[in-house]
C-alpha positions, 0 to 999 in steps of 0.5 A: 771851886765854889762861889759865895754870893757877897752883897756889898754894903756901904754905910751912910755918912753922918754929920755935916755935908763936908763929911769929914771922916778922916784917916791917915793917907797911905804911906806911898803914892800908887799912881802917876800925877794927874795934873788936870785935877789941880783945880779941884783944890780951889773949887768954891763948892768944896769944904776945904781949907782954901775953898770959899766964896770970895767976899764982897770987894774981892775979885779972886783969892790972890789977896789972901795968897800974896802979891805977884811980881814978874815971872817969879813970885813968892807967896807968904801966907800968915795964919793965927790959930790959938795965939800961934802965928804960922807963916809959910812961903810958896815960891813959883816961877817959870821953872816950877810946874803945877805950883800949889797954894801952900806946902802941906795943903791937900786936894783931890785928884779924881778919887786919889789925894795929892799933897802940896810938897816943897821940891827944890824950892818949888811948891808942887803937887805930889803924885796921887795917893790912892784911897782904900777900896770903898773910899774916895777923895773929898776935900783933900782926904779919904772918906767912905763912899756914901750909900744907903743900900746893898749893891747886887751880889757878886760871886766870891770864890771858895776852895773845895773842901769843908764839910761833906756834901756842903763844902764851906757853907758858913763863916764858921764850920764844924765837921759832920763826917770823918775827914771833914774840916773845922774852919773859920773866916778871920783876917789872920794876916792883918791885910784887912781881907778876911781869910779862910782858916782850916784849923783841924780835921775829924780823925776819929769817931768814938761813941758818935762823937768826932774827934779832931786833930790839928793838921801836922800835929804833933811834929809840925802843927799848922793851919791851912790858910786860904788868903782873901783876894779881890773876888774870893779866897785863894785856890791854894792854901799856905801852911800857917805854923802854930805852936803845939799847945791846946788840947792834949793829943789834938793841938790847937784845933780851933781859933779859940778853945777851952779845955777838954781834959785836965791840963788843956789850954784856954786860947784865943786870937787877940791883937794885944799890941795893936799891929792889926795882926791877931796874936795867938794867946794862951791865957791859962790851963785847966787846973780843976774839973769843977766848972773847968776853972784854970790858972794863967801861967806863972800864977800866983807869983807872976801871972801872965799870958803867953803871946805868940806873935805872927808874921806872913807864915805863921805864929812864932815858935816861942811866946813872949809874956804878957803881964797880968794884974792881981785879981780874977777869980779867987785863987785862980786869976785871969785864966781866960780873956773874958769870963763871968763869975762862978762864985760870989765875990768873983769878977766879970771881965773882958778884953777890948781896946776901951780907950782907943789907943790901939792896945787891948785893955783888961776891963773888969765890969762887975762882980757876983754879989749873990746867988739866985738858985745857984746862978750868980747875980752880977752887979756893976762895980761901984754904987747904984747911983755911981757905977763904974768899971775898972780898966787895966790899960794895955801897955808894951808888954802887958796890962797895968798893975793898977786899974783906972776907974771908968764911969758908966751910966746908970742903966742896963740891968737892975744891977747896972751894966755888969757886963760889956754886953748883955741881954735883958734879965727882966722887964725894963732891962736894957740890952 
């Protein structure tokens, strides 16, 4: 085993001192109840719903939480928000341990989160739910731990293999000798940990060019996946099954690929359905040699992409179809997940979750309006004063048939924000 040095970096929080960067709580608690920290929910220095400094004339918060009579108390809290009045009751007594202020309230138990729950008529704190690594509890919710610097590096173990003499010396690697690997670091299983994925090895050397082949191809092709752990990649790889498409005679030799020969595929890893696992997407096959123009499956009657979903052991053996709208380069359609135009009138497009609903969208950003020494001049859609993009929103089984107009600001190149990402083309351009 070898080691990488990983220098963790935590981003500083922005905004108010309350730092309300929220995310949903983990679905299940991970630790036992820590009763000693209940008082943090009522700390006067916090920013929580129930945390404030008593106003003049108040001795405590009891006047806001209800009256107490005898050993058993019923607390009624009434609040009005936007014209809606909500009344909640909290019953506590000798048989109720750790009574809390209101069902649904949240507080911190160390770096974990506890929630006030109704348990047999008693309002009680739940067992703590742990935040993710790099987070802590503040004001009843998980927030990023504020930092403005890199921590000291820690060793990150990597397996043996990679390229001759150097091993796995980069996030993306290519073979330099026969037997060497092609690899990439990517979260393949959706657990929020990067995995080391070996996709192929060099099996042939012709005219100083190394030819690669997917492991197990053609009978049972697979990738080798060294899953990410707390302090490095796993010592042993698992076989991650992949379909037999890709390059004719070689397979899916990388995580993203373009054709080498006529009939070869375009493919990519893309989380089309928002489940946090990237799917393997075959977007098209080369149909002409001129510039490697292709067509998506089913074109032109029912153009679509082929999507191979994944589980813990690989991609599905058969794909589902992901519907495409009409459009793309004239006569070819959207044969890849992102591209620039080759000819005047062709669009520039990309794929990304532009509306934040967790599902990828097809975004047409510009169109080729002219040629400058054979190179297309790309302009944003719309007018110079009112540019826009066209967004085909992602759905359950494909992109919408019709786009929505997505306004973009004036700027970018002299022809506007014609691409989702761009470098300056002239003096004064944005990047």
